[in-house]
C-alpha positions in Angstrom: -0.2 0.2 -0.2 3.1 2.3 0.5 4.5 1.5 -2.8 0.8 3.0 -4.4 0.8 5.8 -2.6 4.6 7.4 -3.0 3.7 6.0 -6.8 0.7 7.7 -7.1 2.7 11.2 -5.5 5.2 10.3 -7.6 3.1 10.8 -10.8 1.1 13.8 -8.6 4.6 15.0 -9.2 5.1 14.4 -12.4 1.8 15.6 -13.5 1.7 19.1 -12.0 4.8 20.2 -14.3 2.7 20.6 -17.1 0.5 23.3 -14.6 -2.6 23.0 -15.7 -5.2 25.3 -15.2 -9.0 25.8 -15.9 -9.8 24.9 -19.7 -6.7 22.3 -19.7 -7.8 19.1 -21.1 -5.1 16.3 -20.3 -4.8 12.7 -21.7 -2.8 10.2 -20.6 -2.5 7.0 -22.4 -1.0 3.3 -21.2 -0.6 0.5 -21.9 -0.5 -3.4 -20.3 3.2 -3.8 -20.3 3.2 -1.1 -17.7 3.6 -2.5 -14.6 0.2 -2.6 -12.3 0.9 -1.0 -9.6 2.3 2.0 -11.9 -1.3 1.7 -14.2 -2.5 1.9 -10.6 -1.8 5.0 -9.4 -2.3 6.2 -12.5 -5.5 6.1 -12.1 -6.2 7.1 -9.2 -4.0 10.8 -9.7 -6.4 10.6 -13.0 -9.5 10.5 -10.7 -8.4 12.7 -8.5 -8.2 15.2 -10.9 -12.1 14.0 -12.1 -13.2 15.0 -9.1 -12.6 18.4 -9.5 -13.5 19.3 -13.3 -16.6 21.2 -11.7 -14.8 22.9 -9.4 -11.7 23.6 -11.2 -11.8 23.4 -14.7 -9.9 20.9 -15.8 -11.0 17.3 -17.7 -8.6 14.6 -17.4 -9.2 10.9 -18.7 -7.8 7.6 -19.5 -6.8 5.8 -23.0 -5.3 2.7 -23.4 -3.4 1.0 -25.8 -1.4 -1.5 -27.3 1.2 -3.0 -26.2 4.3 -1.5 -28.6 6.7 -4.0 -29.7 9.4 -1.1 -31.0 9.9 2.6 -29.7 7.8 5.7 -30.9 5.3 3.1 -33.0 2.3 5.3 -33.5 -0.7 4.4 -31.5 -3.7 2.8 -32.7 -6.6 4.7 -34.4 -8.8 4.5 -31.7 -6.2 6.2 -29.0 -5.4 8.6 -31.8 -9.1 9.5 -31.8 -8.8 10.2 -28.0 -6.1 12.7 -28.0 -7.7 14.9 -29.9 -8.6 17.2 -28.1 -5.8 17.2 -25.1 -3.9 20.3 -24.2 -1.6 18.1 -22.3 -0.8 14.9 -23.2 1.2 11.8 -20.4 2.2 8.8 -22.5 3.1 6.1 -19.4 4.5 3.5 -21.9 6.7 0.4 -21.2 8.7 1.7 -24.4 9.5 5.0 -25.9 6.5 6.3 -27.6 7.4 10.5 -27.4 8.9 10.2 -31.2 6.1 8.3 -32.3 3.9 10.2 -35.3 1.0 11.4 -33.1 4.0 13.5 -31.7 4.1 15.1 -34.5 0.4 15.7 -35.3 -0.7 16.6 -32.0 2.4 18.4 -30.0 4.8 20.1 -33.5 4.6 22.1 -35.6 6.1 23.0 -38.8 4.1 26.3 -38.2 5.9 28.6 -34.9 3.0 29.3 -32.1 0.4 26.9 -34.1 1.4 24.1 -31.9 -1.8 21.8 -29.9 -0.9 20.8 -27.1 2.3 19.9 -24.5 4.0 16.9 -23.6 5.4 14.6 -21.0 7.1 11.0 -21.5 8.0 8.7 -19.4 8.9 6.1 -21.5 9.5 2.8 -18.8 6.5 1.8 -17.3 8.8 0.1 -14.2 7.8 1.0 -10.6 11.4 2.5 -9.9 11.8 5.1 -12.4 9.1 6.9 -10.5 9.9 6.2 -6.3 14.4 5.8 -6.5 16.7 7.8 -8.6 16.2 10.5 -10.9 13.2 10.7 -9.9 14.1 12.6 -6.2 16.3 15.2 -8.0 15.7 19.0 -6.9 14.3 20.0 -10.0 14.9 24.0 -8.8 19.6 22.9 -8.7 18.5 21.1 -11.9 17.5 23.8 -14.1 20.3 26.2 -12.5 22.5 23.3 -14.3 20.0 22.9 -17.7 20.4 26.7 -17.8 24.8 26.7 -17.2 25.1 24.4 -20.3 22.8 25.6 -22.2 24.3 28.3 -22.4 27.7 27.3 -22.6 26.7 25.2 -25.9 24.5 27.6 -27.6 27.3 29.1 -29.6 28.9 25.4 -30.8 29.9 24.4 -33.6 31.2 20.2 -32.9 31.4 18.4 -30.2 35.0 16.1 -30.3 34.4 12.9 -28.1 36.5 10.2 -27.1 36.7 7.6 -24.7 39.0 5.4 -23.1 37.5 2.8 -24.7 37.7 4.3 -27.8 34.7 6.3 -28.8 36.2 9.2 -31.2 33.7 11.2 -32.9 33.2 14.1 -33.9 28.8 15.7 -34.0 27.3 18.8 -35.2 25.0 20.5 -32.7 21.7 21.6 -34.9 21.4 24.3 -31.6 18.3 25.9 -33.7 16.6 22.5 -32.9 17.0 22.0 -29.6 14.5 20.8 -26.4 14.9 22.0 -23.1 14.1 19.7 -20.8 14.0 20.8 -17.3 10.1 19.5 -16.1 7.8 22.8 -17.3 5.8 21.3 -19.8 3.3 24.9 -19.0 2.5 25.7 -22.7 2.0 24.1 -26.2 4.5 22.2 -28.1 7.4 21.7 -24.9 7.3 18.5 -24.8 10.2 16.5 -21.9 10.2 12.8 -20.6 10.1 11.6 -17.1 12.9 11.4 -15.2 13.6 15.2 -16.7 17.3 16.4 -16.5 18.8 16.9 -20.4 21.6 20.2 -20.5 22.6 20.9 -24.6 19.6 18.4 -26.0 19.7 19.2 -30.1 19.4 17.7 -32.8 22.3 17.0 -35.1 23.9 17.7 -38.5 25.0 15.0 -40.4 27.7 16.2 -42.6 30.5 16.7 -40.7 29.0 14.4 -37.6 31.9 11.7 -38.7 33.6 8.9 -37.0 33.5 5.6 -34.2 30.9 5.6 -31.1 31.5 2.9 -29.0 28.4 2.4 -26.9 29.3 1.1 -23.5 26.9 1.1 -21.2 22.8 1.9 -21.6 20.8 1.7 -24.6 17.0 2.6 -25.1 14.8 0.4 -27.1 13.9 -2.3 -23.8 18.4 -3.2 -24.0 18.6 -1.6 -21.4 22.4 -2.5 -20.0 24.5 -3.9 -22.2 26.8 -7.4 -21.8 29.7 -6.4 -25.0 29.7 -2.9 -26.6 28.4 -1.8 -29.6 31.0 -0.5 -31.6 29.2 2.3 -34.8 31.1 3.7 -37.0 29.6 7.0 -38.3 29.8 8.7 -41.8 28.1 11.7 -42.2 25.7 11.9 -39.8 24.8 8.0 -40.8 25.7 4.9 -39.4 27.9 2.5 -42.0 29.1 -0.1 -39.5 27.8 -1.5 -36.5 29.5 -4.2 -34.5 28.7 -5.7 -31.4 27.0 -8.7 -29.6 23.6 -10.6 -29.4 22.3 -7.1 -28.1 23.7 -5.2 -31.0 21.8 -8.1 -33.4 18.5 -7.2 -31.6 19.3 -3.6 -32.1 19.7 -4.2 -35.6 16.7 -6.4 -36.2 14.6 -3.9 -34.8 16.1 -1.4 -36.8 15.7 -2.6 -40.1 12.2 -3.8 -39.4 11.2 0.3 -39.4 12.1 0.9 -41.8 11.2 -2.0 -44.1 7.7 -0.2 -42.1 8.7 3.6 -43.9 9.4 2.3 -46.7 7.2 2.7 -49.1 5.3 5.2 -47.7 6.7 8.7 -49.4 7.1 10.6 -45.7 10.8 10.2 -45.2 13.6 11.1 -48.1 16.4 9.4 -46.3 17.8 5.8 -46.7 17.4 3.6 -44.1 16.5 6.5 -41.7 16.9 4.5 -38.6 20.4 4.0 -39.1 21.5 8.4 -39.1 22.2 10.0 -35.8 18.9 12.0 -34.2 20.7 14.2 -31.1 23.3 14.7 -29.1 22.6 16.1 -25.5 24.2 16.2 -21.9 22.8 14.6 -18.5 21.8 17.4 -16.1 19.9 14.9 -13.0 22.4 14.2 -10.1 19.9 12.1 -8.9 20.1 9.3 -11.5 22.3 7.0 -10.1 22.3 3.2 -8.2 24.1 2.6 -5.4 24.9 -1.5 -6.5 27.8 -3.4 -4.7 29.1 -0.5 -2.8 29.3 2.3 -5.7 27.2 4.6 -8.0 26.3 2.8 -11.3 24.0 4.0 -14.2 20.1 2.9 -14.0 19.2 -0.3 -15.7 17.0 2.2 -18.8 18.0 4.7 -21.2 15.1 6.6 -19.8 16.8 7.6 -16.5 20.2 6.9 -17.5 20.5 9.7 -20.0 19.6 11.6 -17.9 23.0 10.7 -15.3 24.7 13.8 -13.9 27.7 13.5 -11.5 30.2 16.2 -10.5 32.8 13.3 -11.0 31.5 11.2 -14.3 29.0 12.7 -16.8 27.6 11.1 -19.2 26.3 11.7 -22.3 24.1 10.3 -24.8 23.8 10.1 -28.7 20.8 8.5 -30.3 19.5 7.6 -33.8 16.4 7.0 -36.0 13.5 10.3 -35.6 15.2 13.3 -34.9 11.5 15.8 -35.9 10.3 15.8 -31.8 13.1 18.7 -31.8 11.4 20.5 -34.1 13.6 19.3 -37.8 10.8 20.9 -40.5 9.2 18.7 -43.3 10.9 19.5 -46.1 13.7 19.4 -45.0 15.9 16.3 -46.4 17.4 15.6 -43.7 14.4 15.2 -40.9 13.2 11.8 -40.1 9.9 11.2 -38.6 10.8 6.3 -38.6 9.2 5.3 -36.3 12.8 3.7 -34.4 14.7 6.6 -32.0 17.6 4.5 -29.6 19.8 6.4 -27.2 23.2 5.2 -26.6 24.4 6.3 -22.9 28.8 7.6 -22.6 30.0 7.2 -19.7 33.1 6.4 -18.0 36.1 8.9 -18.2 34.9 10.9 -21.1 36.0 13.9 -22.7 34.7 16.4 -24.8 35.7 19.8 -25.8 33.6 22.1 -27.9 34.5 24.4 -30.9 32.4 27.8 -31.1 31.4 29.2 -34.2 33.7 32.3 -35.7 33.0 34.6 -34.0 32.0 33.2 -30.8 35.5 32.3 -28.7 37.9 29.6 -28.9 37.6 25.8 -28.1 36.6 25.0 -24.4 36.8 21.2 -22.8 33.3 20.9 -21.6 33.5 17.4 -19.8 37.4 17.0 -18.6 37.7 12.5 -18.0 34.4 12.3 -17.0 34.4 15.7 -14.3 31.8 18.6 -15.9 32.9 21.7 -15.9 29.3 22.9 -15.9 
């Protein structure tokens, strides 16, 4: 019973990020892959809002979708129908759906000022995601940290990322297309993944984004902690080779499936869209860790691990697949709406050098062998 109360309190804390007001209509979506106590807590939280409808002027409803088989899958038509009138959407799903087609339709817009809704996505249905670790962060302190790194990186042309395990990678952040994941989702067009806490989170420019990425910690799409590293060779924004163990083979199968589903639709100009880099971002949540064997380690899911910040050994993540949640417009060739988005969390003595645009200063070190300078 105490866990159910704590889960309900945590979900209410998430919903508070919407800053709901009179006239808002919140729709929460879940699926059978979410742990039953979490779904029960969500129902309680929604029920409390419904009881206050007459006095608050806020509407809330709950919709159940089918269990997804991969990340970024679109919701079914009957679920989309329920989303039509929402001003606030809460995805509490067993796999990430924040990059799905309905996010683009209802939350994002190619025309600024025409966005209809805002979104908070809890992209893992585990109870511990809501009870321990990043959920307990001091959001005020986290927002200060995010503000600092965003300011440092606002005019960066290249990041050069290296690691003791073999990462040697140049990436071009597309700072024009960025999101602020600080937990305040208070206006149309804003979105965030809970637990919150990413800094300098941008789409990626393809030309010049080149090198080797050794994915060494936690990977999305349900893979979790890696048993064997996944090595990826990237040339001008596209993964041209991927090697690793069983998890790498599972990931490539999911990418192949997603590419096949979009191949004949004509909505994407990129060949093999799951293989194109989508995102670079830095952890900013100081509670996104677990205690195991007397030391701090990354959480088992990319949802939380990608937010991890430490004064001694910070994390960052890169992702491939869908990039449209950053606002990349449809008319660009690099627009990627594929039903796939996988994050690779890198951590362990990573060094990041930042090279600003001409006229905005000299190269500076953002992370020095794991130690963040922000």
